[in-house]
C-alpha atoms as one frame of an Amber mdcrd trajectory, in Angstrom:
protein
   2.587  35.546 -12.539   1.022  33.542 -15.649   3.755  32.260 -16.719   4.476
  31.250 -13.181   0.974  29.626 -13.070   1.892  27.986 -16.456   4.535  26.252
 -15.326   2.876  25.094 -11.988  -0.005  23.403 -14.559   3.015  21.983 -16.716
   4.531  20.568 -13.473   1.180  18.937 -12.154   0.594  17.562 -15.657   3.914
  15.542 -15.331   2.516  13.551 -12.651  -1.028  13.911 -12.334  -1.903  10.778
 -14.426   0.775   8.849 -13.202  -0.641   9.304  -9.417  -4.180   8.975 -10.522
  -3.045   5.348 -12.515  -1.311   4.187  -9.132  -4.508   5.191  -7.045  -6.794
   3.301  -9.201  -4.319  -0.060  -9.627  -3.831   0.205  -6.074  -7.594   0.170
  -5.678  -8.431  -2.596  -7.852  -5.658  -4.830  -6.249  -8.160  -5.505  -3.373
 -10.833  -6.511  -5.940  -8.579  -8.619  -7.657  -6.956 -10.593  -4.556 -10.881
 -11.161  -3.514 -11.015 -12.625  -7.098  -7.548 -14.525  -6.926  -8.739 -15.922
  -4.087 -11.438 -18.251  -5.347  -8.569 -20.049  -6.487  -5.466 -19.088  -5.088
  -4.419 -20.120  -1.256  -3.682 -16.624   0.406  -0.027 -17.419   0.006  -0.573
 -18.269  -3.529  -1.979 -15.101  -4.044   1.424 -13.491  -2.152   3.692 -15.570
  -4.422   2.549 -15.205  -7.857   1.362 -11.165  -7.480   5.568 -11.071  -6.393
   6.959 -13.506  -9.171   4.474 -11.535 -11.832   5.833  -7.919 -10.736   9.149
  -9.365 -10.286   9.464 -10.266 -14.014   7.886  -7.109 -14.785  10.380  -4.740
 -13.272  13.251  -6.829 -14.498  11.769  -6.652 -18.194  11.807  -2.784 -17.254
  14.781  -2.552 -15.862  16.392  -4.590 -19.093  14.725  -1.635 -21.097  15.764
   1.222 -19.482  19.054  -0.535 -18.966  18.601   0.131 -14.868  21.288  -2.279
 -13.011  20.106  -4.355 -10.296  21.244  -2.940  -6.742  24.352  -3.404  -5.793
  25.725  -6.466  -3.112  25.942  -3.711  -0.128  22.265  -3.078  -0.584  20.983
  -6.427  -0.476  20.494  -6.949   3.698  18.665  -3.966   3.608  16.533  -4.803
   0.522  15.740  -8.295   2.106  14.198  -6.449   5.308  12.295  -3.873   2.928
  10.689  -7.154   1.110   9.890  -8.510   3.946   8.289  -5.190   5.277   6.811
  -3.967   2.094   5.813  -6.897  -0.093   6.000 -10.579   1.424   4.670 -10.218
   4.596   1.945  -7.487   4.621   0.998  -9.073   0.843   0.162 -12.467   2.403
  -1.488 -10.847   5.269  -3.629  -8.877   3.028  -4.569 -12.107   1.050  -5.780
 -14.060   4.072  -7.318 -11.127   5.854 -10.027 -11.367   2.446 -10.487 -14.752
   3.352 -12.318 -13.515   6.473 -13.467  -9.467   5.493 -14.344  -7.379   2.490
 -12.197  -6.188   0.137 -13.882  -3.159   0.455 -13.177  -3.237   4.417  -9.360
  -4.232   3.617  -9.108  -1.271   1.385 -10.348   1.054   3.776  -7.849  -0.065
   6.344  -4.862   0.649   3.888  -5.796   4.410   3.966  -4.420   4.097   8.036
  -0.890   2.998   6.673   0.232   7.132   6.676  -0.883   7.262  10.445   1.305
   3.772  10.748   4.454   5.580   8.972   4.213   8.394  11.318   4.330   6.411
  14.464   7.254   4.150  13.120   8.658   7.351  12.372   8.690   8.600  15.876
  10.022   5.477  16.925  12.974   4.926  14.702  13.823   8.680  14.479  14.624
  10.545  17.849  14.784  14.241  15.889  11.228  13.344  14.948   9.405  15.446
  17.511   5.502  14.004  18.282   4.283  17.747  17.767   0.710  18.376  19.193
  -0.543  18.407  15.289   0.815  15.085  15.104  -0.571  13.677  18.509  -4.262
  15.274  17.446  -3.768  13.616  13.887  -2.954  10.143  15.254  -5.858  10.652
  17.399  -8.130  11.450  14.883  -7.248   8.282  13.016  -7.351   6.276  16.208
 -11.166   7.424  16.269 -12.057   6.704  12.834 -10.245   2.690  12.871 -12.561
   2.842  15.765 -15.613   4.056  14.091 -14.680   1.591  10.994 -14.603  -1.189
  13.516 -18.065  -0.151  14.842 -17.270  -0.173  18.462 -21.176   0.787  19.619
 -21.892  -2.374  18.664 -19.409  -5.214  19.465 -22.147  -7.202  20.802 -23.003
  -8.398  17.058 -19.699  -9.142  16.115 -19.327 -11.080  18.998 -22.439 -13.112
  17.723 -20.884 -13.631  14.120 -22.646 -10.750  13.025 -20.290  -8.080  12.848
 -16.676  -7.289  11.838 -14.359 -10.257  11.958 -11.172  -9.114  14.365  -9.000
 -11.877  13.021  -8.878 -10.183   9.622  -8.816  -6.554  10.683  -6.002  -7.890
  13.226  -4.354  -9.139   9.963  -4.756  -6.302   8.075  -3.530  -3.846  10.669
  -0.625  -5.815  10.937   0.178  -5.709   7.392   0.445  -1.802   7.353   1.864
  -1.859  10.751   4.795  -3.586   8.230   4.452  -1.091   5.692   4.805   1.683
   8.679   8.273   0.250   9.666   9.254  -0.376   6.559   8.658   3.260   5.250
  11.564   4.674   8.079  13.844   1.306   7.707  13.806   2.103   3.881  14.973
   5.824   4.372  17.655   5.229   6.872  19.150   2.774   4.686  18.326   3.051
   1.296  16.648   6.412   0.070  17.622   8.595   2.417  20.575  11.436   2.532
  22.813   9.472   4.329  22.977   6.142   2.656  26.033   4.862   0.673  24.895
   5.563  -2.929  21.724   6.937  -4.271  19.914   3.628  -5.951  17.352   4.016
  -9.021  13.907   3.326  -7.774  13.206   0.876 -10.570  16.247  -1.144  -8.675
  15.029  -0.658  -5.660  11.208  -2.113  -6.662  13.116  -5.095  -9.140  15.521
  -5.982  -5.652  12.347  -5.693  -3.579  10.147  -8.127  -5.822  13.180 -10.443
  -6.301  13.888 -11.033  -2.475  10.305 -11.098  -2.130  10.365 -14.053  -4.618
  13.135 -15.986  -2.556  10.819 -15.407   0.911   7.833 -16.874  -0.110   9.059
 -19.282  -2.857   9.314 -21.744   0.146   6.875 -20.904   1.813   4.327 -21.810
  -1.091   5.900 -25.042  -2.225   4.600 -26.218   1.760   1.055 -24.632   2.122
   0.167 -24.982  -1.954  -0.174 -22.366  -4.605  -3.500 -23.137  -5.444  -6.491
 -25.098  -3.280  -9.084 -25.721  -6.259  -9.299 -26.021 -10.159  -7.728 -22.769
 -11.738 -10.921 -21.077 -13.764  -9.510 -17.915 -16.123 -10.713 -15.207 -13.713
  -8.631 -15.949 -10.715  -5.861 -16.371 -13.335  -6.495 -13.585 -15.125  -6.842
 -11.478 -11.980  -3.201 -12.767 -10.663  -2.114 -11.527 -14.145  -3.391  -8.330
 -13.245  -2.282  -7.743  -9.963   1.212  -8.906 -10.403   1.914  -7.046 -13.637
   0.127  -3.882 -13.138  -0.379  -3.655  -9.136   3.461  -4.877  -8.393   4.886
  -3.754 -11.196   3.754  -1.110 -13.285   2.146   0.545 -10.807   5.373   0.844
  -8.428   7.124   2.352 -11.984   4.836   4.716 -11.835   4.896   5.833  -8.085
   8.661   6.077  -8.277   7.634   8.624 -11.396   5.395  10.437  -9.349   8.197
  10.791  -6.838  10.514  12.310  -9.089   8.203  15.183 -11.198   6.046  15.990
  -7.857   7.570  14.957  -4.418   7.812  12.442  -1.903   5.289  13.847  -0.202
   2.801  14.256  -2.755   3.067  10.531  -3.982   2.385   9.389  -0.113  -0.705
  10.814  -0.627  -2.353   8.353  -3.400  -2.774   5.991  -0.258  -6.051   8.624
   0.830  -7.320   7.431  -2.744  -7.048   4.206  -2.807 -10.062   3.209  -0.641
 -12.510   4.939  -2.481 -11.575   3.412  -5.007 -11.453  -0.264  -3.202 -15.517
   0.705  -1.547 -16.769   1.708  -4.853 -15.299  -1.446  -6.750 -16.045  -3.552
  -3.669 -19.805  -2.510  -3.659 -20.247  -2.406  -7.589 -18.820  -5.514  -8.689
 -18.586  -8.166  -5.838 -21.791  -6.635  -4.356 -19.943  -6.256  -1.029 -22.787
  -5.006   1.437 -21.303  -1.273   3.175 -21.971  -0.149   5.988 -22.399   3.576
   6.519 -19.536   3.736   9.325 -17.133   2.141   7.425 -16.698   4.890   4.895
 -17.431   7.709   7.276 -14.176   6.095   9.509 -12.065   5.687   6.598 -12.779
   9.502   5.849 -11.724  10.230   9.574  -8.951   8.264   8.764  -7.706  10.158
   6.040  -8.713  13.256   8.169  -6.533  12.092  10.499  -3.775  10.893   8.496
  -3.328  14.089   6.679  -3.681  16.657   9.958  -0.865  14.628  11.327   1.498
  14.816   7.959   0.831  18.706   7.720  -0.990  18.228   4.392  -3.901  21.066
   5.537  -1.405  23.713   6.550   0.095  23.795   3.547   0.134  27.619   2.028
  -2.358  28.075  -0.209  -1.126  31.450  -1.961   2.442  33.118  -2.158   2.580
  37.137  -2.995
């Protein structure tokens, strides 16, 4: 018994530091985007973080001697890059020109719900059990609480939620949601042609992200004002840490624990985003936003079956 407990503690220690670091980095990413937007355009924010992330991951690939993805995977990586990187990161940056970084972070916590919806749609073998339906319903209620639906009159008068910004965030996490089952079917699942190294997958995504967002930023412009040190450092941190190092660490968590455990990092990032937004950006946080965010996370955890995990063994 004592030996099994010691092994359990050892296994947790193998991934917990990386897990917490990823949650912190991704929680700070909404703050870093807001700082970057002081000088960069929304597309410029996305392109810069993707480009710096690509450089970081290429260096990691060289250090670890990890090859680039094989040619058969390129068309699938292109689609995954659209759904996981290019489109959602442009949408998040655009959204933060209209809503707070904290609110963007809260809605990001609904990603597991969108993933479950996409999985149920994309994989007929995944049955919509009562637990999953209840979890989705609970998450939807949480979103309504975040929006403060009881006070839509204030929103219409310009004193409430900006629904264009919220819509952009919801579209972004919908891309995330559909990206997961697509990647599972064609790149990471048990029926793929050959297993690919996680760093190889991340590097391929970022490289295709540069290809996708490069022409757009060339047309729209990368900055909208004179560059200053603050936004530049924010983008370096967002690209190197958020788009590079954090991806490598998240894959380490998947290997050391499991994919389900790694996915729960999205439950912590909203908390970090709210705290950082309130403390560093002096953003006004209404009571319903963190409460609704908690309900969203609870709904996602219920839908994923995490609340039914066995707690004791004999």
